[in-house]
Structures are given as C-alpha cells and as structure tokens.
C-alpha positions, 0 to 999 in steps of 0.5 A, a space after each residue: 902261398 900260405 904257410 902251414 901256420 897261416 893256414 892253421 890260424 885261418 882255419 881256427 878263425 873260420 871255425 870260430 866265426 861259424 860257431 859264433 854264427 850258430 850261437 847267435 842264431 840260437 840266442 835269437 831263437 831264445 829271445 824270440 820265444 820269450 818275446 812271443 810268450 812261449 816257454 823255453 824249449 827243452 834240450 837247447 844250446 846254452 846260447 838259446 837259454 842265454 838269449 831267453 833269459 836276457 829277454 826275460 829280464 828285459 821284459 820283467 824290468 820293463 813291466 816292473 818299471 811301468 807298474 811303478 810309474 803307472 800312477 804318474 
C-alpha cells in the first residue's frame, strides 16, 4: 500500500506527464503550421509559438544557406 507521500509524488509526476504531452502536441501544431506556410494562429499556447518560431528559424537558416551556396 502506498503512503500519502508516495501518492502525492505519483500524482505530481502524472500531472507533469499530461502537461508535457499536451505541450508537445501544441508545439507540433505550431511547427506544422509553419511548414505548411500558414501564419501563426492567434490565442495559442506558448508551446505552439515556440514550435512555430523554432521551425521558422530552421526554414530561414536553410533558405539563407542555400542562397549563399547557390553558385557553388
């Protein structure tokens, strides 16, 4: 049988996993919107904007690199 402390610890970690799961989904939604060329949606979670911004940076760096090395 679990003690109260053990149950509280288990509840804490379970809640963190759920929050991380939904944050991961939101992050992926942001990345997908950027990949598809869509504008960032309004009123989204910070994870969404983090994913969108990270993908935007990747796309911009890839474009810049290819423009610099086009003549090679």
